[in-house]
N, C-alpha and C positions, 0 to 999 in steps of 0.2 A: 604277600605282606602289602598292607595299605600304606601309602605314603601320606603323611599329614602335612598340610600346608603350614608354613611359618608365618604367612601373611597374616597380621593381627586382624584385619578386616574380615578376611575369609574365615579365620577361627571363630570370630565373634557371631558372624551370620550362621555358622554351623552350630554353635551353641545355642543361639535363639531358635534354629529349626528344631533342634533336639528337645528344647524346652516345650515348644509348641506341640510337637509329637506326644511328649509325655502327657500333656494336659489333655489332648484329644483321646488318648488311651484311657484316662480316668473318666472322662466324659462317657465314653462307650461302656465301661465298666458299670458306671452308675446307671446307665440306661438299661443294660442287660440285667442288673440285679433287680431293678424296680421298673419295669416297662410301663406301668400305668402313670408314671410321673410326667408332668407337662414339661415343656421346654424351660419354662421359668423355674420349676422346682429343680430341675436337673442343674440349672446354672447356680441356683443358690447352694446346692449340695456341693458343686464343684467349688464354688467360693469358700465354703466352709473348709473343704479338704485343704485348699490352697493356703489357708491362713493357720490350720491346726495340724498339718501333717508333720510327722517327726521331723525334728530339726528346724521347724519354721515357727515354733512357738514365740520366739523373741526376734523374729526376723531370719533372713537367710544369711546375713554376713554381719561382721563386726560393724559397728558405727553407733549412732545415736538411737538410743531406745525409743520407740513409740509408745505413748500412753494408750492404754486400751479403754 
């Protein structure tokens, strides 16, 4: 069994590392699906996905709604 840290700073760094890993996995998937895309096009698709993925349409958490 894995013992999770209770230190908030460690937990936050772990959460950020997991988020980064997920973004890189999506970047790899985009590149694998369409290998002819330029790096700029891949980044544009990734940015679009980050804004429109399920659950992110209005932002990732409660708070002030941003105008589109």
